[in-house]
N, C-alpha and C positions, 0 to 999 in steps of 0.2 A: 584595378575596378570590380567589384563584387558582382557575383550572379544577378541579386535583387537591382543593383545600380545600373545594371546592362539593360536589364528588363524594363526599368522606368525609362530610359534612354530610348528603347525601342518604342516604347508607347508613346512618347513625345514626338519621335521623328521617324514616322514609320518610311515615309519616302525616303531615308537614307540608308535602310536595311540594303545589305548586301542581298544581291539577286545570284542564285545558282547558276553558273552556266557550264556550258559543256566542254571538256577540255579536249583538246587537239593530240594527234598522234606524236606532232613535236613536243608538246609540252610533255606528254607520258615519256618518251623516248629520253628528255632533257633530264629526267631523273634517274637515268642510269640503271633501268631494269637488268637483271640477270638472263643471259642467254639460257636457254635450255636445249640441250643436245639429245637428251632419252637415255645416256648413258650414266647419268648420274647415279650414286647412291641413294639410299632412302634419306640420309641427310642433307643431302644436294637438293632432294626433290623438295623435300620442308623446308629449305632456305629459299627456294625459287619461288614456291607458292607463296609463303609469308612476305617475300619482299616485294613480288607483284600485287598481293593485297594492299600492302602499305602504300605501292605508289598509285592505286587506285583511289585509297583514301585521299592521300595528299594532292592530286591532281584534279579531284572532282570527280573522276570519271563515271561516267553514267552507266546504267546496266546494259545499254544497248552497244557501247564501245568496248565493255571489257574483254570479250572474245576475239574481237577483231583486234584490239591491240597486244593481247597476251600472245596471240598466235605469231604475231611480229617479232617475238623473240624467240621463237623456236628455230634449230639449225639441227642439221644432220639428221638423225633416227627421226628424231621426236618431228622434225618438219615433212620427212616422207612419209611418218604415220598419219601425221595432220593431212596431207596433200591426199591422202588414199580415202579421207572420209569427207572432204570437202564439198564434193558434189552433194552428198546425200544430204550434207548439214545445211547446205544453202536451198533445199526444196521445200 
């Protein structure tokens, strides 16, 4: 269906438009995000960032959930680093 046809369809049936919904942590994790240890080289960090951003888009992740969900993928040194800043971040 062309873009113009989709626009016409939306105008004719506004009640059938998809409503954006907040994704859940379970949905985010079902997309299999990479874990981040904090010991990866530059390429590993870039892959983690890009994969995480792609999953945010795919799962309709809202801004308020991005930090919460991304920190759920931290392990090892990265998790220790994050935990040292968490109290300051939450204030």
